[in-house]
Biotite code that builds the C-alpha atoms (Angstrom):
import biotite.structure as struc

atoms = struc.array([
    struc.Atom([-8.541, 17.320, 8.745], chain_id="A", res_id=1, res_name="MET", atom_name="CA", element="C"),
    struc.Atom([-6.809, 15.783, 5.759], chain_id="A", res_id=2, res_name="ILE", atom_name="CA", element="C"),
    struc.Atom([-3.542, 14.070, 6.527], chain_id="A", res_id=3, res_name="GLN", atom_name="CA", element="C"),
    struc.Atom([-0.735, 13.829, 4.019], chain_id="A", res_id=4, res_name="THR", atom_name="CA", element="C"),
    struc.Atom([2.982, 13.329, 3.742], chain_id="A", res_id=5, res_name="ILE", atom_name="CA", element="C"),
    struc.Atom([3.070, 14.277, 0.046], chain_id="A", res_id=6, res_name="ALA", atom_name="CA", element="C"),
    struc.Atom([6.335, 16.013, -0.773], chain_id="A", res_id=7, res_name="GLY", atom_name="CA", element="C"),
    struc.Atom([8.182, 14.267, 2.063], chain_id="A", res_id=8, res_name="ARG", atom_name="CA", element="C"),
    struc.Atom([10.480, 11.259, 1.999], chain_id="A", res_id=9, res_name="ALA", atom_name="CA", element="C"),
    struc.Atom([8.602, 7.969, 2.320], chain_id="A", res_id=10, res_name="ALA", atom_name="CA", element="C"),
    struc.Atom([9.370, 6.283, 5.645], chain_id="A", res_id=11, res_name="PRO", atom_name="CA", element="C"),
    struc.Atom([10.918, 2.837, 5.742], chain_id="A", res_id=12, res_name="GLU", atom_name="CA", element="C"),
    struc.Atom([8.400, 0.026, 6.069], chain_id="A", res_id=13, res_name="LEU", atom_name="CA", element="C"),
    struc.Atom([8.075, -1.246, 9.652], chain_id="A", res_id=14, res_name="ALA", atom_name="CA", element="C"),
    struc.Atom([5.719, -4.113, 8.883], chain_id="A", res_id=15, res_name="VAL", atom_name="CA", element="C"),
    struc.Atom([6.744, -7.312, 10.720], chain_id="A", res_id=16, res_name="PRO", atom_name="CA", element="C"),
    struc.Atom([4.825, -10.004, 8.788], chain_id="A", res_id=17, res_name="TYR", atom_name="CA", element="C"),
    struc.Atom([4.847, -10.518, 5.007], chain_id="A", res_id=18, res_name="TRP", atom_name="CA", element="C"),
    struc.Atom([3.888, -13.036, 2.362], chain_id="A", res_id=19, res_name="ILE", atom_name="CA", element="C"),
    struc.Atom([5.392, -13.047, -1.111], chain_id="A", res_id=20, res_name="ASP", atom_name="CA", element="C"),
    struc.Atom([3.615, -13.006, -4.467], chain_id="A", res_id=21, res_name="ALA", atom_name="CA", element="C"),
    struc.Atom([2.945, -16.737, -4.076], chain_id="A", res_id=22, res_name="ASP", atom_name="CA", element="C"),
    struc.Atom([1.392, -16.424, -0.618], chain_id="A", res_id=23, res_name="GLY", atom_name="CA", element="C"),
    struc.Atom([4.386, -17.857, 1.229], chain_id="A", res_id=24, res_name="LYS", atom_name="CA", element="C"),
    struc.Atom([5.761, -16.201, 4.366], chain_id="A", res_id=25, res_name="GLN", atom_name="CA", element="C"),
    struc.Atom([8.876, -14.149, 3.729], chain_id="A", res_id=26, res_name="ARG", atom_name="CA", element="C"),
    struc.Atom([11.207, -11.829, 5.674], chain_id="A", res_id=27, res_name="PRO", atom_name="CA", element="C"),
    struc.Atom([10.031, -8.224, 6.181], chain_id="A", res_id=28, res_name="PRO", atom_name="CA", element="C"),
    struc.Atom([9.913, -6.220, 2.957], chain_id="A", res_id=29, res_name="LEU", atom_name="CA", element="C"),
    struc.Atom([11.979, -3.043, 2.682], chain_id="A", res_id=30, res_name="THR", atom_name="CA", element="C"),
    struc.Atom([11.555, 0.021, 0.507], chain_id="A", res_id=31, res_name="MET", atom_name="CA", element="C"),
    struc.Atom([14.911, -0.848, -1.062], chain_id="A", res_id=32, res_name="GLU", atom_name="CA", element="C"),
    struc.Atom([13.518, -4.202, -2.184], chain_id="A", res_id=33, res_name="GLU", atom_name="CA", element="C"),
    struc.Atom([10.672, -2.424, -3.960], chain_id="A", res_id=34, res_name="LEU", atom_name="CA", element="C"),
    struc.Atom([13.393, -0.740, -6.007], chain_id="A", res_id=35, res_name="GLY", atom_name="CA", element="C"),
    struc.Atom([14.621, 2.706, -6.911], chain_id="A", res_id=36, res_name="ALA", atom_name="CA", element="C"),
    struc.Atom([11.608, 3.251, -9.122], chain_id="A", res_id=37, res_name="ARG", atom_name="CA", element="C"),
    struc.Atom([8.010, 4.313, -8.694], chain_id="A", res_id=38, res_name="TYR", atom_name="CA", element="C"),
    struc.Atom([6.318, 2.441, -5.866], chain_id="A", res_id=39, res_name="ARG", atom_name="CA", element="C"),
    struc.Atom([2.739, 2.174, -4.726], chain_id="A", res_id=40, res_name="LEU", atom_name="CA", element="C"),
    struc.Atom([1.665, 1.113, -1.252], chain_id="A", res_id=41, res_name="LEU", atom_name="CA", element="C"),
    struc.Atom([-1.920, 0.147, -0.496], chain_id="A", res_id=42, res_name="PHE", atom_name="CA", element="C"),
    struc.Atom([-3.056, 0.072, 3.132], chain_id="A", res_id=43, res_name="PHE", atom_name="CA", element="C"),
    struc.Atom([-6.266, -1.794, 3.909], chain_id="A", res_id=44, res_name="TYR", atom_name="CA", element="C"),
    struc.Atom([-8.226, -3.898, 6.368], chain_id="A", res_id=45, res_name="GLN", atom_name="CA", element="C"),
    struc.Atom([-9.835, -7.214, 5.454], chain_id="A", res_id=46, res_name="HIS", atom_name="CA", element="C"),
    struc.Atom([-13.222, -6.167, 6.832], chain_id="A", res_id=47, res_name="TRP", atom_name="CA", element="C"),
    struc.Atom([-13.229, -2.721, 5.207], chain_id="A", res_id=48, res_name="CYS", atom_name="CA", element="C"),
    struc.Atom([-16.111, -2.373, 2.729], chain_id="A", res_id=49, res_name="ASP", atom_name="CA", element="C"),
    struc.Atom([-14.446, 0.601, 1.003], chain_id="A", res_id=50, res_name="GLY", atom_name="CA", element="C"),
    struc.Atom([-11.252, -1.403, 0.588], chain_id="A", res_id=51, res_name="CYS", atom_name="CA", element="C"),
    struc.Atom([-13.147, -4.097, -1.313], chain_id="A", res_id=52, res_name="HIS", atom_name="CA", element="C"),
    struc.Atom([-15.560, -1.868, -3.237], chain_id="A", res_id=53, res_name="SER", atom_name="CA", element="C"),
    struc.Atom([-13.040, 0.748, -4.428], chain_id="A", res_id=54, res_name="THR", atom_name="CA", element="C"),
    struc.Atom([-9.537, 0.200, -3.034], chain_id="A", res_id=55, res_name="GLY", atom_name="CA", element="C"),
    struc.Atom([-8.753, -3.284, -4.265], chain_id="A", res_id=56, res_name="PHE", atom_name="CA", element="C"),
    struc.Atom([-10.351, -2.758, -7.698], chain_id="A", res_id=57, res_name="PRO", atom_name="CA", element="C"),
    struc.Atom([-8.217, 0.383, -8.129], chain_id="A", res_id=58, res_name="THR", atom_name="CA", element="C"),
    struc.Atom([-5.079, -1.464, -7.026], chain_id="A", res_id=59, res_name="LEU", atom_name="CA", element="C"),
    struc.Atom([-5.944, -4.378, -9.292], chain_id="A", res_id=60, res_name="GLN", atom_name="CA", element="C"),
    struc.Atom([-6.378, -2.052, -12.298], chain_id="A", res_id=61, res_name="ALA", atom_name="CA", element="C"),
    struc.Atom([-3.052, -0.357, -11.595], chain_id="A", res_id=62, res_name="LEU", atom_name="CA", element="C"),
    struc.Atom([-1.153, -3.632, -11.173], chain_id="A", res_id=63, res_name="VAL", atom_name="CA", element="C"),
    struc.Atom([-2.621, -4.938, -14.439], chain_id="A", res_id=64, res_name="GLN", atom_name="CA", element="C"),
    struc.Atom([-1.966, -1.730, -16.412], chain_id="A", res_id=65, res_name="ASN", atom_name="CA", element="C"),
    struc.Atom([0.903, -2.239, -18.914], chain_id="A", res_id=66, res_name="PRO", atom_name="CA", element="C"),
    struc.Atom([2.221, 1.246, -18.067], chain_id="A", res_id=67, res_name="SER", atom_name="CA", element="C"),
    struc.Atom([2.932, 0.161, -14.484], chain_id="A", res_id=68, res_name="THR", atom_name="CA", element="C"),
    struc.Atom([4.926, -2.991, -15.222], chain_id="A", res_id=69, res_name="LYS", atom_name="CA", element="C"),
    struc.Atom([8.038, -1.439, -13.638], chain_id="A", res_id=70, res_name="ASN", atom_name="CA", element="C"),
    struc.Atom([6.282, -0.173, -10.500], chain_id="A", res_id=71, res_name="VAL", atom_name="CA", element="C"),
    struc.Atom([7.014, -1.759, -7.123], chain_id="A", res_id=72, res_name="GLY", atom_name="CA", element="C"),
    struc.Atom([3.674, -2.650, -5.493], chain_id="A", res_id=73, res_name="PHE", atom_name="CA", element="C"),
    struc.Atom([2.883, -3.796, -1.953], chain_id="A", res_id=74, res_name="ALA", atom_name="CA", element="C"),
    struc.Atom([-0.322, -4.144, 0.075], chain_id="A", res_id=75, res_name="ALA", atom_name="CA", element="C"),
    struc.Atom([-0.345, -3.805, 3.860], chain_id="A", res_id=76, res_name="VAL", atom_name="CA", element="C"),
    struc.Atom([-3.177, -4.744, 6.174], chain_id="A", res_id=77, res_name="GLN", atom_name="CA", element="C"),
    struc.Atom([-3.000, -2.165, 8.958], chain_id="A", res_id=78, res_name="THR", atom_name="CA", element="C"),
    struc.Atom([-5.214, -3.698, 11.641], chain_id="A", res_id=79, res_name="ALA", atom_name="CA", element="C"),
    struc.Atom([-6.045, -0.694, 13.771], chain_id="A", res_id=80, res_name="PHE", atom_name="CA", element="C"),
    struc.Atom([-9.511, -1.975, 14.653], chain_id="A", res_id=81, res_name="GLU", atom_name="CA", element="C"),
    struc.Atom([-11.267, -5.314, 14.398], chain_id="A", res_id=82, res_name="GLY", atom_name="CA", element="C"),
    struc.Atom([-8.020, -7.066, 15.213], chain_id="A", res_id=83, res_name="THR", atom_name="CA", element="C"),
    struc.Atom([-9.924, -10.316, 15.753], chain_id="A", res_id=84, res_name="TYR", atom_name="CA", element="C"),
    struc.Atom([-10.977, -10.262, 12.070], chain_id="A", res_id=85, res_name="VAL", atom_name="CA", element="C"),
    struc.Atom([-8.170, -8.317, 10.374], chain_id="A", res_id=86, res_name="ASN", atom_name="CA", element="C"),
    struc.Atom([-5.603, -11.042, 10.957], chain_id="A", res_id=87, res_name="THR", atom_name="CA", element="C"),
    struc.Atom([-2.565, -12.099, 8.993], chain_id="A", res_id=88, res_name="ARG", atom_name="CA", element="C"),
    struc.Atom([-4.256, -15.321, 7.857], chain_id="A", res_id=89, res_name="ASP", atom_name="CA", element="C"),
    struc.Atom([-6.513, -13.107, 5.693], chain_id="A", res_id=90, res_name="LYS", atom_name="CA", element="C"),
    struc.Atom([-3.587, -11.919, 3.545], chain_id="A", res_id=91, res_name="LEU", atom_name="CA", element="C"),
    struc.Atom([-3.575, -14.885, 1.136], chain_id="A", res_id=92, res_name="PRO", atom_name="CA", element="C"),
    struc.Atom([-7.377, -14.739, 0.891], chain_id="A", res_id=93, res_name="LEU", atom_name="CA", element="C"),
    struc.Atom([-7.281, -11.104, -0.251], chain_id="A", res_id=94, res_name="ASP", atom_name="CA", element="C"),
    struc.Atom([-4.256, -11.730, -2.468], chain_id="A", res_id=95, res_name="GLN", atom_name="CA", element="C"),
    struc.Atom([-6.015, -14.608, -4.242], chain_id="A", res_id=96, res_name="GLN", atom_name="CA", element="C"),
    struc.Atom([-9.444, -12.940, -4.399], chain_id="A", res_id=97, res_name="ARG", atom_name="CA", element="C"),
    struc.Atom([-8.023, -10.092, -6.469], chain_id="A", res_id=98, res_name="TYR", atom_name="CA", element="C"),
    struc.Atom([-5.336, -12.074, -8.322], chain_id="A", res_id=99, res_name="GLY", atom_name="CA", element="C"),
    struc.Atom([-2.619, -9.785, -6.996], chain_id="A", res_id=100, res_name="LEU", atom_name="CA", element="C"),
    struc.Atom([0.819, -11.349, -7.283], chain_id="A", res_id=101, res_name="ARG", atom_name="CA", element="C"),
    struc.Atom([2.469, -8.726, -5.074], chain_id="A", res_id=102, res_name="ILE", atom_name="CA", element="C"),
    struc.Atom([3.785, -8.836, -1.497], chain_id="A", res_id=103, res_name="PRO", atom_name="CA", element="C"),
    struc.Atom([1.175, -8.482, 1.257], chain_id="A", res_id=104, res_name="PHE", atom_name="CA", element="C"),
    struc.Atom([2.052, -7.460, 4.796], chain_id="A", res_id=105, res_name="GLY", atom_name="CA", element="C"),
    struc.Atom([0.253, -7.369, 8.129], chain_id="A", res_id=106, res_name="HIS", atom_name="CA", element="C"),
    struc.Atom([0.770, -5.079, 11.079], chain_id="A", res_id=107, res_name="GLU", atom_name="CA", element="C"),
    struc.Atom([-1.471, -5.058, 14.124], chain_id="A", res_id=108, res_name="GLY", atom_name="CA", element="C"),
    struc.Atom([-1.782, -2.515, 16.885], chain_id="A", res_id=109, res_name="ARG", atom_name="CA", element="C"),
    struc.Atom([1.385, -1.452, 18.639], chain_id="A", res_id=110, res_name="SER", atom_name="CA", element="C"),
    struc.Atom([2.244, -3.079, 21.982], chain_id="A", res_id=111, res_name="PRO", atom_name="CA", element="C"),
    struc.Atom([0.782, 0.057, 23.593], chain_id="A", res_id=112, res_name="LEU", atom_name="CA", element="C"),
    struc.Atom([-2.586, -0.712, 21.978], chain_id="A", res_id=113, res_name="GLY", atom_name="CA", element="C"),
    struc.Atom([-2.517, 2.204, 19.559], chain_id="A", res_id=114, res_name="VAL", atom_name="CA", element="C"),
    struc.Atom([-2.435, 2.357, 15.764], chain_id="A", res_id=115, res_name="ASN", atom_name="CA", element="C"),
    struc.Atom([0.131, 0.284, 13.895], chain_id="A", res_id=116, res_name="PRO", atom_name="CA", element="C"),
    struc.Atom([3.439, 2.119, 13.554], chain_id="A", res_id=117, res_name="ARG", atom_name="CA", element="C"),
    struc.Atom([3.088, 2.092, 9.762], chain_id="A", res_id=118, res_name="THR", atom_name="CA", element="C"),
    struc.Atom([-0.140, 4.104, 10.008], chain_id="A", res_id=119, res_name="MET", atom_name="CA", element="C"),
    struc.Atom([1.601, 6.626, 12.234], chain_id="A", res_id=120, res_name="GLU", atom_name="CA", element="C"),
    struc.Atom([4.702, 6.817, 10.009], chain_id="A", res_id=121, res_name="ASN", atom_name="CA", element="C"),
    struc.Atom([2.605, 7.339, 6.882], chain_id="A", res_id=122, res_name="TYR", atom_name="CA", element="C"),
    struc.Atom([0.013, 9.601, 8.602], chain_id="A", res_id=123, res_name="CYS", atom_name="CA", element="C"),
    struc.Atom([-2.839, 7.546, 7.186], chain_id="A", res_id=124, res_name="THR", atom_name="CA", element="C"),
    struc.Atom([-6.379, 8.586, 7.903], chain_id="A", res_id=125, res_name="GLY", atom_name="CA", element="C"),
    struc.Atom([-7.732, 5.024, 7.789], chain_id="A", res_id=126, res_name="GLY", atom_name="CA", element="C"),
    struc.Atom([-8.383, 2.560, 4.987], chain_id="A", res_id=127, res_name="THR", atom_name="CA", element="C"),
    struc.Atom([-8.253, 2.213, 2.064], chain_id="A", res_id=128, res_name="PRO", atom_name="CA", element="C"),
    struc.Atom([-5.149, 4.415, 1.827], chain_id="A", res_id=129, res_name="TRP", atom_name="CA", element="C"),
    struc.Atom([-2.817, 4.758, -1.157], chain_id="A", res_id=130, res_name="PHE", atom_name="CA", element="C"),
    struc.Atom([0.739, 6.098, -1.148], chain_id="A", res_id=131, res_name="VAL", atom_name="CA", element="C"),
    struc.Atom([2.480, 6.783, -4.470], chain_id="A", res_id=132, res_name="ALA", atom_name="CA", element="C"),
    struc.Atom([6.255, 7.228, -4.228], chain_id="A", res_id=133, res_name="ILE", atom_name="CA", element="C"),
    struc.Atom([8.655, 8.500, -6.897], chain_id="A", res_id=134, res_name="ASP", atom_name="CA", element="C"),
    struc.Atom([12.078, 6.973, -7.734], chain_id="A", res_id=135, res_name="PRO", atom_name="CA", element="C"),
    struc.Atom([13.784, 9.429, -5.360], chain_id="A", res_id=136, res_name="ASP", atom_name="CA", element="C"),
    struc.Atom([11.672, 8.113, -2.478], chain_id="A", res_id=137, res_name="GLY", atom_name="CA", element="C"),
    struc.Atom([9.432, 11.177, -2.236], chain_id="A", res_id=138, res_name="VAL", atom_name="CA", element="C"),
    struc.Atom([5.691, 10.722, -1.705], chain_id="A", res_id=139, res_name="VAL", atom_name="CA", element="C"),
    struc.Atom([3.842, 12.047, -4.770], chain_id="A", res_id=140, res_name="LEU", atom_name="CA", element="C"),
    struc.Atom([0.321, 11.584, -3.462], chain_id="A", res_id=141, res_name="GLN", atom_name="CA", element="C"),
    struc.Atom([-1.464, 9.817, -0.653], chain_id="A", res_id=142, res_name="ASP", atom_name="CA", element="C"),
    struc.Atom([-5.003, 9.496, 0.574], chain_id="A", res_id=143, res_name="GLY", atom_name="CA", element="C"),
    struc.Atom([-8.207, 7.457, 0.596], chain_id="A", res_id=144, res_name="PHE", atom_name="CA", element="C"),
    struc.Atom([-8.042, 7.330, -3.191], chain_id="A", res_id=145, res_name="SER", atom_name="CA", element="C"),
    struc.Atom([-5.395, 7.835, -5.829], chain_id="A", res_id=146, res_name="ILE", atom_name="CA", element="C"),
    struc.Atom([-5.450, 9.899, -8.974], chain_id="A", res_id=147, res_name="ASP", atom_name="CA", element="C"),
    struc.Atom([-4.734, 6.925, -11.226], chain_id="A", res_id=148, res_name="THR", atom_name="CA", element="C"),
    struc.Atom([-4.353, 9.001, -14.393], chain_id="A", res_id=149, res_name="ASP", atom_name="CA", element="C"),
    struc.Atom([-1.774, 11.231, -12.703], chain_id="A", res_id=150, res_name="ARG", atom_name="CA", element="C"),
    struc.Atom([0.116, 8.208, -11.377], chain_id="A", res_id=151, res_name="PHE", atom_name="CA", element="C"),
    struc.Atom([0.145, 6.478, -14.772], chain_id="A", res_id=152, res_name="ILE", atom_name="CA", element="C"),
    struc.Atom([1.330, 9.706, -16.453], chain_id="A", res_id=153, res_name="ARG", atom_name="CA", element="C"),
    struc.Atom([4.155, 9.930, -13.918], chain_id="A", res_id=154, res_name="ALA", atom_name="CA", element="C"),
    struc.Atom([5.330, 6.322, -14.300], chain_id="A", res_id=155, res_name="VAL", atom_name="CA", element="C"),
    struc.Atom([5.078, 6.376, -18.077], chain_id="A", res_id=156, res_name="SER", atom_name="CA", element="C"),
    struc.Atom([6.962, 9.653, -18.295], chain_id="A", res_id=157, res_name="GLY", atom_name="CA", element="C"),
    struc.Atom([4.195, 11.121, -20.439], chain_id="A", res_id=158, res_name="SER", atom_name="CA", element="C"),
    struc.Atom([3.293, 14.010, -18.241], chain_id="A", res_id=159, res_name="GLY", atom_name="CA", element="C"),
    struc.Atom([3.821, 15.831, -14.983], chain_id="A", res_id=160, res_name="PRO", atom_name="CA", element="C"),
    struc.Atom([3.281, 14.055, -11.694], chain_id="A", res_id=161, res_name="ALA", atom_name="CA", element="C"),
    struc.Atom([2.575, 17.271, -9.838], chain_id="A", res_id=162, res_name="ALA", atom_name="CA", element="C"),
    struc.Atom([-1.047, 18.266, -9.243], chain_id="A", res_id=163, res_name="PRO", atom_name="CA", element="C"),
])
């Protein structure tokens, strides 16, 4: 079963721990802080092979693309398993490894021992998981991968964002 919230309003971020673009702890990031513009959220786990082999390189390419200079980016480690490895101290390691000067957040399992609230709010199927959001706050696309060409067309205004 494929999960998606495409076409729906993006939920507010409920991630309790964040570091800024310089790796310093900061107050929780809000969707408003990411701006009333296109936004891209990347959900991952430090130990996730797919996150490192495809997710982070895709995110890195999008962040570095001149067409996305006005996009609000954030990465969130959603530690739904391997909580002893997928810890918040790994955020600066991943941030530095990929040269990503964007906010990184960490959310562990809920107090009830189930998935992080962010995973539930965004209906993620695991990691890596991308969520592209338009300036009106509506999710354009989400899933284990992102159609980068479609996203770049949308943010550059050179074509339709719809599939």
